[in-house]
N, C-alpha and C positions, 0 to 999 in steps of 0.2 A: 577490372581484370585481375588485379592483384588479389583482391578479396577473394574472387572466384578460383584462383590458382591454388589456394592453401585450404584444406579440408578443416583444419581448426579453427580458422578464421571464421568460416561460415557459421559455426555453432557457438563460439565464443567471442561475439562481438556485440556492439550496441544497437547495429542493424538489425540483428537477432532477436534481440530483446525488444525492440520497437515493432518488428513483424510479429511478436508473438502476443503483444500487449495490445495492438491495435490495427493490427495488418496494414502496417504502413501508413496509417493514418486513413485508411478506406473501410474499416470495418467497425462501425458503432456498436454493433451487438457484442463482440468481441471486447471491445473496451469496456462496456456496461458490465458484462459478466465479470471481467477481472475487479472492476471497481467493486461491485458488489461481494465479491468473494474476499477481496484484500482485507476489508474491515474487520470481519470475525476471525480470519485467519491472523492477522497481526494482533487482534486482542487477545488470542490464544497464545501467541508467542509472549507478549508481555505477562499473561498470567502465569504460563508456565515456566518462563525463565527468569522473570523480573520481579516475581513476590517471594518474599522470605516467609516461608511458613513457619519457620521455628522462633519468629519475632515473638515477643510478650504480648502483643497487640493481636486482636482478631484478624487474620489476615482476609484480604478482599476475594469474592468468590469471581467466577469469570462474567457474571452479568454486570457486576461493578466495573470490573476493567473494561468491558465492551462499551459500556456507557463513557467512561473515561476517554477510550480512545476515540470515540464518537464525537465527542465534545471537544476534545484537543484538535481533531482533523477539520472541525469547523469554525476554528480560531476563537474558541470560548476559553475561558481561563477555569478549567475544572478543580477540584480539589483533588490532591493525591490519594490514591487508595492506601489503604493502611498496609504496610511491610512492603512498600516499593523500594527495591534495591538500585544501586547505579546503573545496573544491566537494564533494567526496566524502565529507568528514566531516560537512558539512551535510547532504547527501542520506541519509547513513546515520542522521543523528540524526532526520531528519525521517521515516524509516521507521518510527522507534518510535512515532511518533503515527499514520502512516496504517494500516499493518498490523494492529496491535492494534484499531485503529477499526474496520477492515473485519471483523475476528473478532467484534467486539460486534455489529456490523449482523447478521452470520450469527447468531449466537446469539438476538439479538432475533426476527428473522425465523423462527428455528426454534421459538422460544418462542410466538410467535404462531399459527405454524401448528399446532403439536402441544399448545397450551394446553387449558385445560378448555372443552369445548363446552356450551352448555346447550340 
């Protein structure tokens, strides 16, 4: 009741994020779409904010960064892209938490949807 009494708590809370990402664990399609969208979006963030294009090396392009993020979230040990800054390293490290977390939300929603019905 306390959460419903305050309007700002409805929009800025972990429950709101949980609802948006997986429909409280009941919408596997929503969780899957977020999972598919999160990988290229996160690669774009790392490429746009975490690659130093002024370095003497040839900077990595978007596709190299996408492959790097995909390998990183599947718990492989990829080589760092050329020109990766500290912000790029931080964002790629954060992707190891966020993207598998979204995969877990998808699996939970799928289990709840396809689980035993009585």
